[in-house]
C-alpha positions as CSV (number, residue, x, y, z in Angstrom):
1,M,168.2,135.6,212.3
2,L,169.4,132.4,213.9
3,G,172.7,132.3,214.8
4,V,173.9,135.9,214.7
5,K,175.1,137.7,217.9
6,D,172.9,140.1,219.6
7,H,174.9,143.2,218.4
8,G,174.3,141.8,214.7
9,V,170.7,141.4,215.5
10,L,170.5,145.0,217.0
11,D,172.6,146.3,214.1
12,R,170.0,145.1,211.5
13,A,167.0,146.3,213.3
14,F,168.7,149.8,213.4
15,E,169.8,149.9,210.1
16,E,166.3,149.0,208.7
17,D,164.7,151.3,211.2
18,R,162.8,148.4,212.7
19,I,161.6,147.7,216.0
20,L,162.9,144.7,217.6
21,V,161.0,142.3,219.5
22,T,162.9,140.3,222.2
23,A,162.9,138.0,225.2
24,N,166.5,138.5,225.9
25,V,165.7,141.8,227.8
26,D,168.9,142.3,229.7
27,D,171.0,142.1,226.8
28,F,169.4,143.9,224.5
29,V,168.8,146.9,226.9
30,R,172.3,147.1,227.8
31,L,173.2,147.0,223.7
32,A,170.6,149.6,222.8
33,R,171.4,152.0,225.6
34,K,174.7,152.6,223.9
35,R,173.2,153.7,220.8
36,E,171.6,156.9,219.4
37,L,167.7,156.8,219.2
38,H,166.5,153.9,217.7
39,A,163.0,152.7,216.3
40,G,162.6,150.8,219.7
41,I,162.3,147.4,221.7
42,I,159.7,145.4,222.8
43,S,160.9,143.5,225.7
44,I,158.8,140.2,226.4
45,E,160.3,139.5,229.8
46,D,158.1,135.9,230.3
47,G,160.1,133.8,228.1
48,G,158.0,131.3,228.5
49,L,154.9,132.5,226.5
50,Y,154.0,130.4,223.6
51,R,153.9,132.3,220.0
52,D,150.8,133.1,220.2
53,E,150.9,134.9,223.4
54,Q,154.0,136.5,222.2
55,L,152.1,137.8,219.4
56,A,149.5,139.2,221.5
57,V,151.9,140.7,223.9
58,V,153.5,142.4,220.8
59,R,149.9,143.6,219.2
60,A,149.1,145.4,222.3
61,A,152.3,147.2,222.4
62,V,151.9,148.5,219.1
63,A,148.2,149.3,219.6
64,F,149.1,151.3,222.8
65,V,151.9,153.2,220.8
66,A,149.6,153.9,218.1
67,A,147.0,155.3,220.3
68,H,149.3,157.8,222.4
69,D,151.6,160.4,221.6
70,M,155.3,159.5,221.3
71,A,156.3,162.7,223.3
72,T,154.1,161.6,226.1
73,L,155.5,158.0,226.1
74,C,159.5,159.2,225.7
75,T,159.1,161.6,229.0
76,S,159.1,160.6,232.6
77,S,157.5,161.6,235.3
78,T,160.6,164.1,236.3
79,G,160.1,165.7,232.6
80,N,163.3,163.8,231.3
81,S,163.0,162.1,227.8
82,V,163.8,158.6,228.4
83,C,163.5,157.5,224.9
84,S,166.9,158.7,223.6
85,G,170.4,157.0,224.1
């Protein structure tokens, strides 16, 4: 989706119930916090990674989520939900 503004990319991911992978962490986190619950965002904070390194990070994140209970992942140390809006 080259040339599409950040909010347009997030809108499309939301409409298609997709997880968004981005190195543009600050902008997408800010935009996502303004929405209702969404499939998720994988933020790659090291923008200097090569594509194969980025894919390894994404695969590790997907494997981690698949191996853990989402209720546990979405609960902070204070017991509050951290996965919605």
